Steps between C-alpha positions, in 0.01 A plus 500: 500500500498711805319778705667840463463703826372850400428633850664357811247601777586499854626156551487207251707200578581164333401222751479125533442305822808610662872418563518205744784337673734798551372665823795361695712724285291804559300487159127543560241311297332780321196389286144621462333693769175339428588148435141384432433760231844397347419131489154566351651701226720207384226261549271694260762456221590152592852605574737340748442627852830687507484683162621851512236782516502873557377628850353847427467729817270794484467489123605777255674241296466465110613234268500444119476146361736404220332167418178315583461312816263436784503680839349452839432775757433434867538676843396870529279690255731764372262624223673315218412570142592330178517752214295736739237240553444401860590134587442322826737307721468133592465394144703452171512734211630462146780729376590597141797664370502872562248479782553749786442369853465774766455488866362807684442568880359225734127494549513183704833366656849619435701239306398330172667206328548460124590169360567414140446154333830305570625753741755791438840389380730635771828344614499378866755599761559246772219302353239768489405813302337660814587874521635609842605867456683544832710201421569607145386152387284349234254667253542580138857614539613251765587797711175561694380787290131589469366521146579812318376678188665329196539150656416204292330191645530194278237225462421220261236630244182308463166565320313245713270645766268339745254722681516403870371661817582423868191369683350774719530293812883489459549885463615645820312776673751779518263713712523262792677644799563155673866400488559150639802446737639191655639547854880497521719334749568842660134557545507426867744790557209744428249585782143411485424871456742528194343178345162658539608825348660307205207298419228742600624820346505632148829600339580737217735442215770765501673656194828336619360169368673318214594159374737436780227552774173680587524755791188540695383778726254445797501422870852433610587140589750473773666154550708408799793452276656809339737301280622150434790344346479537123341194340347391162208674367206310358264645248222693665672549843332759706775684669439732801770765516567730783227744405238229517376545141489159313722435190378211274806378311410380147681383185804725495558472877840481648614150594574560858358739769506569874147631591259278679225349286142451621404288216510430111255603240388218278598487136146565389447796732844622399364527152186685622730735704710581198193632314450763773591868429637742763203628703312175478411327840532127591437276806695200599306161552666219687501162331671171560766339289249238390253767393772679306622186331136404415443837337829475288422142391139608410619780272774288342260211446232726337766618250618141429150385452407785277803424285 
């Protein structure tokens, strides 16, 4: 009653909604890079919101089912096939014993989410199964390892399957370049020219981007402060280091930092950003806290209503 990993791919991680309540000890939250896609995958299967899933980055990942179940795929289109037959994301699929589920390279987006009916049976560490590799915490082994060939992912077998599809209106547009940013309390330390450059220019995702943070390349933003006393780091914080190139801190971010922050990417836009590949371009869009909260409430209410 498990999936056997036949091919590990570039990066496949066990994730739930994250490890909360330990940042004061230096332990980051982890969790899914694209929270909206993660939540929809569990909703499709009527799983609890926090049920463990697999986050698959860039594909090249292959599993073999050892028992029947029902799965949901959301997030990026990684060219998934079931027994060599193409299947689409943002819907459920029936799985039989011996089925081969394969993910190829991205055709749209970067990260896909694989949920199984009832969730994967993985032991939590500090209340969560979220895998944070740099902290050697969570995941299938409990030590922060990415999934490897030969790993076994247990689940509760079921022959019941309900065909469900996410409404088109709820599926994010991963081609969008607009990344919403709420102004931070250090916003006023940046000149009018730097603010105009930040919100009026396009930036390119660099190859140095990962789950910890996305590094951007574009017109340099030069704040009046070159450093600050280290302080807590919120999800989505947009740090401006000495070279003026923004760094957006995401799920596996450090818990404290000392660079000035021009603002904070919203949770929804952070998910959009996490679907960008190196070389993709984005633009920052200023929104208010009220706008950001309304967007999040809308997305969560849409899932709750659909359930």
